PAZARO-275962 format. One record per residue (C-alpha): x, y, z. Coordinates in steps of 0.2 Angstrom, whole numbers, plus 5000, padded with zeros to 4 digits. Each point is the difference from the previous one (the first is absolute). Layout:
# PAZARO-275962
XYZ ...
//
This chain:
# PAZARO-275962
514851095105 499849945018 500850145011 499949895016 498450105006 498349935001 499050044984 499150164999 499349984983 499149864991 501549994988 501249975014 498849865007 499949924983 502050004998 500049905016 498949874991 498550045011 498350034992 499050035016 500850065016 499449915016 500050175009 499950184995 500750115013 499350195000 501050125010 500050185005 501850025000 501350004986 500749834997 501549975010 500749835001 500950025017 499649905016 499550165010 498550014988 498549895005 499449974982 501849934995 500049885015 498349934997 500349994981 501649925002 499449885013 498649944988 501249984986 501149895011 498549885002 499749994981 498750134998 500150144986 499750185005 499750154989 500250175007 498950154997 500750155008 499050155003 498649974987 499050154995 498549985011 498950104988 500449894986 499149835000 501249924988 501550045011 499649855011 500049884985 501850004995 500149815002 498249954998 499249905013 501249915012 499849815002 499950015019 499650185006 500550185002 501150065014 499850185005 501150115011 500150195002 501949995002 501250015014 499050145008 498150035004 499550114985 499250145010 501750015011 500950004984 498950154993 499750105015 500950095014 499350005018 499150164996 499249914985 500950114988 500649914983 501749955000 501150064986 501149844996 499749825000 501649905003 499249844995 499650074982 501250024986 500750175000 499250045017 498550054991 498450025011 498349944994 500449834992 498849915011 498350045007 499550035018 499449845009 501049914985 499549825005 498250034999 500150104984 501149874992 498849865005 498550094994 501050034983 500249814999 498349965004 499350104986 500849884987 500349845010 498449965009 500549845009 501949994999 500749985018 500750165008 501249985014 500650165008 501550035011 501450125005 500050135013 498350094995 499049835000 500949945015 499650145012 498250034994 499549825001 498650035012 499050155004 501250145003 500150195003 500550094984 500850175004 499850084983 498149984999 499850015020 498949855001 499949815004 500249914983 499549824996 501349864998 500950034984 499549834995 498250074998 500550174993 501049934986 499049854996 501549885001 499849835005 501449975012 501350105010 501849935003 500550115015 501750025008 501649954991 499149884989 501349884994 499149845008 498250054997 500350044981 500849844997 498649905008 498750114990 500949974984 500149815003 498249995005 499350094985 501249904989 499249845007 498350064995 499350065016 498950154998 500550175007 498450005011 500549845008 501750065006 499550045017 501349905010 501750084996 500950095014 500450184996 498550034990 498350095001 498449944991 498250044999 498549895002 498150005003 500149835009 500150035018 500049825003 501649984991 501050115012 500849895013 501050035016 499950184998 499850165011 498750124995 500450184998 498850145002 499050034984 500550134987 498350095005 500650005019 501850064997 499450134988 498750085012 501049975016 501850065003 500249895016 499449844990 501250054986 501550015013 499549845008 500049914983 501650074995 500849945015 499349834999 500850004982 501750065007 500049865013 499849874986 501450054988 501149865007 500149844988 500149885015 498650075011 499050114989 498249944998 499050014985 498950165000 498450054990 499050154999 498250024993 499250124987 498250034998 499649855011 500449874986 501750034992 501549945010 501950054998 501149875008 501850035004 501049835002 501550005012 501650074994 501249904989 501449925010 501750094999 501349954988 501449895006 501850064997 500249884985 498450064993 500550185002 501649964992 499149924985 498950164997 501550114999 501049884989 498750014986 500750084984 499550185002 500750134988 500350115016 499450164990 498650084991 499449944982 501150074986 498550084992 500150135014 501750064995 499550144988 498950085014 501450005012 499749845009 499049965016 500750115015 499549875013 501449894995 501350125006 499549965019 500149814998 501249964985 501549985011 499149955016 499849835008 498449935008 500649915015 498449965009 498150035000 498850025015 500150115015 499649985018 500350185004 498150035000 499950194996 498250055000 500150114985 500849864989 499049874990 501349875000 499149895013 498649994987 501149964985 501749925004 499549955018 501050005016 501149844997 501750034993 500549904985 501850024995 501049954984 501649905003 501750084998 500449904985 498450074991 500450175004 501849994995 499649914984 498950154996 501350135006 501349914990 499150034983 499550185005 501750065003 500649964982 498550104993 500650154989 499250135010 500649935017 501150145008 500649895015 498550055012 498749875006 498750125005 499049895012 500049825009 498449985008 498149995000 498650095009 501350015015 501849974995 500649935017 498649875001 500749844993 499249875011 498349975009 499950095017 499849845009 500149814998 498149985002 499650094984 500849874989 498649885005 498650095008 500150174993 500050175008 499050055015 498250054997 499950135014 501750085002 501550074990 501849945000 500650185004 498650105006 499750075013 501649925006 501049854993 499249845003 501049895012 500149864987 500850124987 501649934993 501250144994 501549964989 500850094986 501449874998 499249924983 499750184993 501850055005 500749854991 499050034985 500650194999 501849945002 499949884985 499250134989 501350135005 501349884994 499349974982 501050074985 499550184994 499150045017 500650165007 498650025013 498549915006 498650115007 498549975011 498550104995 498549905003 499950055018 500849955017 498849965015 501150095013 499049935014 500449824995 501850054998 500150065017 499549845007 501649924992 501249975014 501549994987 500450174992 500749924985 498650054989 499950185005 501950014998 500049934982 498550104995 500950165005 501749944993 499449934983 498150034996 499750195004 500450134987 500050165011 498349985006 498849855006 498250024998 498949945015 498250015003 499550055018 498450084991 499650115016 500750045017 498450015010 499749835009 498250034998 500150004982 501349874999 498849885009 498750034986 501349974987 500649845009 501850075001 501249995015 500150145012 501050164998 501349945013 500449854988 500450114986 501150125011 501049855006 500349954981 500550174997 501350005014 500749834994 500150064983 500950155004 501249915012 500449864987 500450144986 501150095012 501049845004 500249974981 500450184997 498650034988 498950154998 498349924996 498350065004 498249935002 498650064989 498349965009 498549974990 498550095009 498249994998 498750145003 498249985004 499949825004 498549955011 500450055018 500950154995 499250175004 500950174999 500649965017 501049854995 500550094984 500850145011 500949885010 500849934984 500550174995 500850035016 501049844999 500650064983 500550175007 501049915013 501049894988 500250144988 499249904986 499050064986 499149864988 500050044982 498649874998 498549965011 498749874997 498250045004 499149855005 499249924985 498549895004 500449854988 498849844999 500249875014 501050085013 499650015019 500450194999 498850024985 498649925010 500450125014 499950144988 498349964993 499149935016 500950105014 500349845010 501549905003 499449834994 501249915012 499250085016 498450094992 500550165010 499750164991 501550084991 500350184995 500050024982 500650154990 499050004985 499750184996 501250054985 500550165009 500549925017 501049874990 500950144991 500450085017 500649835007 501149994985 500650175001 500649995018 501249864995 500850124988 499750165011 501750084994 499350024982 499450184997 498749944990 499249905015 500050155011 498250045001 499449825002 501349985014 499550165008 498149954999 500449825006 500950075016 498650125004 498749864998 501149885011 500250125013 501850024998 500350184996 501549985012 500949934984 499850174991 501350125005 501850035001 500549875014 501249864994 498649885002 498850084989 499549934983 499650164991 500250195003 498650125000 499850104984 500750185000 498850125007 499049875010 499750025018 501449885006 501350074988 501650085006 501450094991 501449905006 500349855011 501549925007 500049814999 501249885010 500849874989 499149835002 501049865006 499949854988 499249855007 500949834997 498549954990 500150144989 501649974992 499649844991 498550084991 500250074983 499750195001 499050084985 499350174999 498650054989 500250184995 500950135011 
//
């Protein structure tokens, strides 16, 4: 019986009257037919163009037959590791194996291999020697050229060569996958698909590469960190679909990996069409007995409003994947999806999110981007907002008001992140007022990431004073609304540029506002970010100036401990960090000290009388949490 899902067995394919699928899609996630999952979008887009797709989810990579569920596809195999890079999915920043996988039925870890795209492609090649293989998704997209791999601590070749695939569809992929499918369907050989934007191909014919910029060779970037930094920044400056150039790098002097310019962004009507496809909006029914797929909980009652981000945070890979140009769905499209969602049996009245990479980005940052793309040599918000930046929350406000008015809706939350520096440029306070009045449930999560201006510069984030201005405005608005609502700041330790000095500065800030974070993110060097390039090379690729990098695990532990200095478990690390930073003045009984000396130590006293600390204005708005007593 046809359940509405795409077929996952040969029998289901035959029931649809299809003897040979056009494509077989091999994915590292459990099969979830929801538009927040890349495999669902790509497979539904192909289906809408008349191509049949069979899904092989999490095949057993130790069993050659697991890849032959449908036999050989007519046009080719599609391969993706899933919604996450498989290595990020498997390992914490300390390279310890994670216990659960939210993208697998029952949250079970270990259902996909490390470097999943490469392993799956090698598995396919054992049986299907010449069948075209097209790889995509986050893992393939961010490893499309020579890249630093944190887990092996080395420069790796393009995943196109590592995997043995024929083509990479990088970025969001809707445009390029349709062009690839139609070209293959017309009889063009996969080796001749060298002309499609948003793809990467390989060739041994240098004469066929035209109008392209040469990158340093693989051998150069592997042996010279400066060469790698320069190569990376060239790639970074060519991520725009309007101004980006064709790039190529050489391997062993005779093999070339060529990256075509990025695919053009989708228009609003095209975005609407993608989200109007007949998704089942949940995981495949076969996973029910295993408890379902945990990842659906985050997105089942959320709405994607936009894609792309011009925020430009250096530790984020969005520039390389979704791009900096905002693409937004129409109100009608979003309301139509919400109108169906609110009648689902499990809906409790709460829309969990309305946003994208950045919730309050619903339009390009300036008019120029619509025809000429983003600037190659500067950011929209960093180091200060561009004079051409157009700030408006009006469209987003109108959308939120419409969603609040739907039947069965009790509350509409915003969880995908607010860029407070963008918000602070808004002359009208309507958005901040309605945000506090209707879209915050006690606490609002924001991401200053750090408080040292030196570190913030390396992060590509606004200066400390901008965050403090937002804190003041947020507190003032909540006071006017007679609401007790707090800010929960996300903070990051050990980012390039942060030494123990800056880590202590952050700890002092937390002391002054009376805030104790329960969670801290240690910087994670994921593929294709400016920050990862800094981490590996020790250079800022934007300026080629040297950057301090905390790469020693013990120093990283000290920086992390300083952010949670009140936790008794962190005492020894905090004490060592303060001593090494030359800040023993913060060990004592004074109100400004972070920790007290241990009993019997040279600085210990029997008793001390402390004067009460007057709370600062900025302190009141942060949620106070203590770890231990």
